[in-house]
C-alpha positions as CSV (number, residue, x, y, z in Angstrom):
1,X,-216.8,-67.1,33.7
2,X,-214.8,-63.9,33.7
3,X,-212.9,-63.1,30.5
4,X,-209.7,-62.5,32.6
5,X,-210.0,-66.0,34.0
6,X,-210.5,-67.6,30.6
7,X,-207.5,-65.8,29.2
8,X,-205.2,-66.8,32.0
9,X,-206.5,-70.3,32.6
10,X,-203.9,-72.0,30.3
11,X,-201.0,-70.4,32.0
12,X,-202.4,-71.1,35.4
13,X,-202.7,-74.8,34.5
14,X,-199.2,-74.9,32.9
15,X,-197.7,-73.4,36.1
16,X,-198.6,-76.5,38.1
17,X,-196.8,-78.9,35.8
18,X,-193.3,-79.0,37.4
19,X,-190.9,-76.1,38.0
20,X,-190.3,-75.9,34.2
21,X,-194.0,-75.3,33.7
22,X,-194.0,-72.5,36.2
23,X,-191.1,-70.8,34.5
24,X,-192.8,-71.2,31.1
25,X,-196.0,-69.7,32.5
26,X,-194.1,-66.8,34.0
27,X,-192.5,-66.0,30.7
28,X,-195.8,-66.2,28.8
29,X,-197.5,-64.0,31.4
30,X,-194.7,-61.4,31.6
31,X,-195.9,-59.3,28.6
32,X,-199.6,-59.0,29.4
33,X,-200.0,-59.6,33.2
34,X,-203.1,-61.6,33.7
35,X,-204.2,-61.5,37.4
36,X,-205.6,-65.1,37.4
37,X,-202.5,-66.6,35.8
38,X,-200.3,-64.5,38.1
39,X,-202.2,-65.7,41.2
40,X,-201.7,-69.4,40.2
41,X,-198.1,-68.9,39.1
42,X,-197.3,-67.6,42.6
43,X,-199.1,-70.6,44.2
44,X,-197.4,-73.2,42.0
45,X,-194.0,-71.7,42.2
46,X,-194.2,-71.5,46.0
47,X,-195.3,-75.2,46.2
48,X,-192.6,-76.4,43.8
49,X,-189.8,-74.4,45.5
50,X,-190.9,-75.5,48.9
51,X,-191.0,-79.1,47.8
52,X,-187.5,-78.9,46.4
53,X,-186.1,-77.1,49.4
54,X,-187.7,-79.4,52.0
55,X,-187.8,-82.7,50.0
56,X,-184.0,-83.3,50.1
57,X,-183.5,-82.9,53.8
58,X,-186.8,-84.9,54.6
59,X,-185.5,-87.7,52.4
60,X,-182.7,-88.3,54.9
61,X,-185.0,-89.4,57.6
62,X,-184.9,-93.2,58.2
63,X,-188.6,-93.3,58.8
64,X,-190.7,-94.0,55.7
65,X,-193.7,-92.6,57.5
66,X,-192.1,-89.1,57.7
67,X,-191.1,-89.1,54.0
68,X,-194.5,-90.5,52.9
69,X,-196.4,-88.0,55.0
70,X,-194.3,-85.2,53.4
71,X,-195.1,-86.4,49.9
72,X,-198.8,-86.9,50.6
73,X,-199.0,-83.4,52.2
74,X,-197.5,-81.7,49.1
75,X,-199.5,-83.8,46.7
76,X,-202.8,-82.8,48.4
77,X,-201.7,-79.1,48.4
78,X,-200.7,-79.5,44.7
79,X,-204.1,-81.1,43.8
80,X,-205.9,-78.3,45.6
81,X,-204.2,-75.7,43.5
82,X,-204.4,-77.6,40.3
83,X,-208.1,-78.3,40.6
84,X,-208.7,-74.7,41.6
85,X,-206.9,-73.6,38.4
86,X,-208.9,-76.0,36.3
87,X,-212.2,-74.7,37.7
88,X,-211.2,-71.1,37.2
89,X,-211.2,-70.2,40.8
90,X,-208.9,-68.1,43.0
91,X,-208.4,-70.7,45.6
92,X,-205.6,-70.1,48.1
93,X,-203.7,-73.2,49.0
94,X,-204.4,-74.1,52.6
95,X,-201.8,-73.1,55.2
96,X,-199.1,-71.7,52.8
97,X,-201.1,-69.9,50.1
98,X,-201.2,-66.5,51.7
99,X,-197.4,-66.7,52.3
100,X,-196.8,-67.5,48.7
101,X,-198.9,-64.6,47.6
102,X,-196.9,-62.2,49.7
103,X,-193.5,-63.7,48.9
104,X,-193.9,-63.7,45.2
105,X,-196.1,-60.6,44.8
106,X,-193.9,-59.2,42.0
107,X,-194.6,-62.0,39.6
């Protein structure tokens, strides 16, 4: 495994543990920018902000199927990113990963 991946793996994993974890990982990665950690911080931050922004309005639907589908969708995307960070891979989250990389390219 690449030394860059090994050095950034901890921050990459931390970034997927809630929005607070993403902020902690950003602060830890701000001094020495690790490309692997930065990649996963962008992915995790995008997922968490998207979940917060869409979760509240989706919760107002009367149908439990819509709400449950939303939660399952985000959980699957989160698992994909988290497992990718654990394995030391640059795995874009399906559907939204490229958008997150462009939107948060300065992190």
